[in-house]
C-alpha positions as CSV (number, residue, x, y, z in Angstrom):
1,M,166.1,-37.3,17.2
2,Q,169.5,-36.9,18.4
3,N,168.4,-38.5,21.7
4,T,167.7,-41.6,20.1
5,A,170.5,-44.3,19.6
6,F,171.5,-44.7,15.9
7,E,171.4,-48.6,16.4
8,Q,167.6,-48.0,17.5
9,V,167.1,-45.8,14.3
10,M,168.9,-48.4,12.1
11,E,166.6,-51.1,13.5
12,D,163.5,-49.2,12.9
13,Y,164.5,-47.8,9.3
14,M,165.7,-51.2,7.9
15,P,162.6,-52.0,6.1
16,L,162.7,-48.4,4.5
17,I,166.0,-49.3,3.1
18,G,164.7,-52.8,1.8
19,G,161.6,-51.2,0.4
20,M,163.7,-48.5,-1.5
21,I,165.8,-51.4,-3.0
22,N,162.5,-53.1,-4.1
23,R,160.9,-49.7,-5.4
24,L,164.0,-48.9,-7.4
25,H,164.1,-52.6,-9.0
26,I,167.6,-53.2,-7.7
27,H,168.3,-56.8,-8.3
28,K,172.1,-57.0,-8.3
29,N,174.4,-55.8,-5.5
30,K,171.7,-55.8,-3.0
31,E,174.1,-56.0,-0.2
32,E,176.1,-52.8,-1.6
33,F,172.8,-51.0,-1.8
34,I,171.7,-52.0,1.8
35,Q,175.2,-50.7,2.8
36,I,174.6,-47.3,0.9
37,G,171.1,-47.2,2.3
38,Q,172.6,-47.5,6.0
39,I,175.3,-44.8,5.1
40,A,172.4,-42.4,3.9
41,L,170.4,-43.2,7.0
42,W,173.3,-42.3,9.2
43,K,174.1,-38.9,7.3
44,A,170.3,-38.4,7.6
45,W,170.3,-39.0,11.1
46,Q,173.4,-36.6,11.7
47,G,172.1,-34.0,9.5
48,F,168.3,-34.0,10.4
49,N,166.6,-30.6,11.9
50,E,163.6,-31.1,13.8
51,S,162.2,-27.8,12.8
52,K,162.1,-28.7,9.1
53,G,159.7,-31.6,9.4
54,T,159.5,-35.2,10.2
55,F,162.4,-37.8,10.3
56,S,160.9,-40.3,8.2
57,T,160.1,-38.1,5.4
58,Y,163.9,-36.8,5.4
59,A,165.3,-40.3,5.6
60,F,163.3,-41.5,2.9
61,S,164.4,-38.6,0.5
62,Y,167.8,-38.9,1.7
63,V,168.2,-42.8,1.3
64,R,166.2,-42.6,-2.2
65,G,168.9,-39.8,-3.3
66,E,171.9,-41.7,-2.3
67,M,170.7,-44.9,-4.0
68,L,169.7,-43.1,-7.3
69,T,173.0,-41.1,-7.3
70,H,174.7,-44.4,-6.9
71,L,172.6,-45.9,-9.7
72,R,173.4,-42.9,-11.9
73,R,177.2,-43.4,-11.2
74,E,177.0,-47.0,-12.1
75,A,175.3,-46.3,-15.4
76,T,177.7,-43.7,-16.3
77,Y,180.7,-45.8,-15.5
78,D,179.3,-48.8,-17.5
79,Q,178.7,-46.4,-20.4
80,Q,182.1,-45.3,-20.4
81,H,183.8,-48.6,-19.8
82,T,182.8,-51.2,-22.3
83,W,184.0,-54.6,-21.9
84,L,185.2,-56.5,-24.9
85,T,183.7,-59.9,-25.7
86,D,185.8,-62.5,-27.1
87,E,184.4,-61.7,-30.5
88,A,185.1,-58.1,-30.3
89,A,188.4,-58.9,-29.2
90,E,189.0,-61.2,-32.1
91,G,187.8,-58.8,-34.5
92,L,189.8,-56.1,-33.1
93,I,192.9,-58.2,-33.4
94,S,192.0,-59.4,-37.0
95,G,191.7,-55.8,-38.0
96,F,195.5,-55.2,-37.4
97,S,197.6,-56.7,-40.4
98,E,201.1,-58.2,-39.9
99,T,203.1,-56.0,-42.0
100,P,203.0,-52.0,-42.1
101,A,202.4,-52.0,-46.1
102,A,199.4,-54.2,-45.5
103,A,198.2,-52.1,-42.3
104,E,198.6,-49.1,-44.5
105,E,196.5,-50.6,-47.1
106,S,193.7,-51.7,-44.6
107,L,193.4,-48.0,-43.4
108,E,193.1,-46.7,-46.9
109,D,189.4,-46.8,-46.6
110,Y,189.5,-44.5,-43.6
111,L,192.0,-42.0,-44.5
112,H,190.0,-40.7,-47.7
113,S,189.1,-37.3,-45.8
114,L,192.5,-36.7,-44.5
115,S,195.0,-34.3,-46.0
116,A,198.5,-35.6,-46.9
117,R,200.0,-34.4,-43.7
118,E,197.3,-35.9,-41.4
119,K,197.9,-39.3,-43.1
120,T,201.5,-38.9,-42.7
121,W,200.8,-38.8,-38.8
122,V,198.4,-41.7,-39.0
123,V,200.7,-43.7,-40.9
124,E,203.7,-42.9,-38.6
125,A,202.2,-42.7,-35.4
126,I,199.7,-45.6,-35.7
127,I,201.1,-48.0,-38.1
128,Y,205.0,-47.5,-37.3
129,G,204.3,-46.5,-33.5
130,R,206.5,-43.3,-33.7
131,T,206.4,-40.7,-31.2
132,I,205.7,-36.9,-31.9
133,Q,209.2,-36.3,-31.5
134,Q,210.4,-39.0,-34.0
135,I,207.8,-37.9,-36.6
136,S,208.6,-34.4,-36.3
137,A,212.6,-35.1,-36.6
138,L,212.0,-37.5,-39.6
139,H,209.9,-34.7,-41.5
140,G,211.9,-31.8,-40.5
141,V,209.2,-30.0,-38.9
142,S,208.5,-28.9,-35.1
143,S,206.8,-31.1,-32.7
144,S,203.7,-28.5,-32.6
145,T,203.2,-28.9,-36.2
146,V,203.0,-32.8,-35.9
147,K,200.5,-32.3,-32.8
148,S,198.4,-30.0,-35.0
149,W,198.4,-32.8,-37.6
150,R,197.4,-35.3,-35.0
151,K,194.5,-32.9,-33.6
152,M,193.1,-32.4,-37.2
153,A,193.4,-36.2,-38.0
154,L,191.7,-37.3,-34.7
155,K,189.0,-34.8,-35.5
156,K,188.2,-35.8,-38.8
157,L,188.5,-39.7,-37.9
158,K,186.2,-39.3,-35.0
159,K,183.5,-38.0,-37.3
160,D,184.2,-40.2,-40.4
161,C,185.2,-43.5,-38.6
162,P,182.4,-46.2,-38.2
163,A,181.2,-46.7,-34.5
164,S,181.9,-50.4,-34.7
165,P,184.4,-51.6,-32.3
166,F,185.7,-54.1,-35.0
167,S,187.0,-50.9,-36.9
168,P,191.0,-51.0,-36.5
169,L,191.0,-47.2,-36.0
170,R,188.3,-46.9,-33.7
171,F,190.4,-48.6,-30.8
172,Y,193.3,-46.0,-31.3
173,I,190.8,-43.1,-31.6
174,E,189.3,-44.0,-28.2
175,S,192.6,-44.6,-26.5
176,E,193.7,-40.8,-27.4
177,R,190.9,-39.5,-25.6
178,R,192.3,-40.8,-22.4
């Protein structure tokens, strides 16, 4: 197979790439998947061993595998990165209050399962935007103590906080994961 020029192999196997795109029901980003198929064909051509079977079978499996891998990566990316609609952004923005006292009051429904120290961290960090060092100095404890408050508060909030993107705490909890 290495004796054949890759240009000829590409020409011969372009129907395989097009057919695989159709078989996998790919309707958007077709040009991207054509390129993925061409690169996969190149890799298959480079790594083919004649003693293990025919090139057409190897090329089919290799191209299909690369396209499926790319589809899986796209799906994973889409799952992990949600785009806000205008309505969701509006709901998120309206979930935050103008004054710290009003913000504290609006979060009261979410804080029922937290201890007093964990509530302290939520109020100081989320509402007032203070750092761990500022909170520890304000309350006369070490930074590691404040970090443990944060850890337990986030753990409880992740469990208890509704999954709605409109929840005022959900945005903060999600950003703490990164």
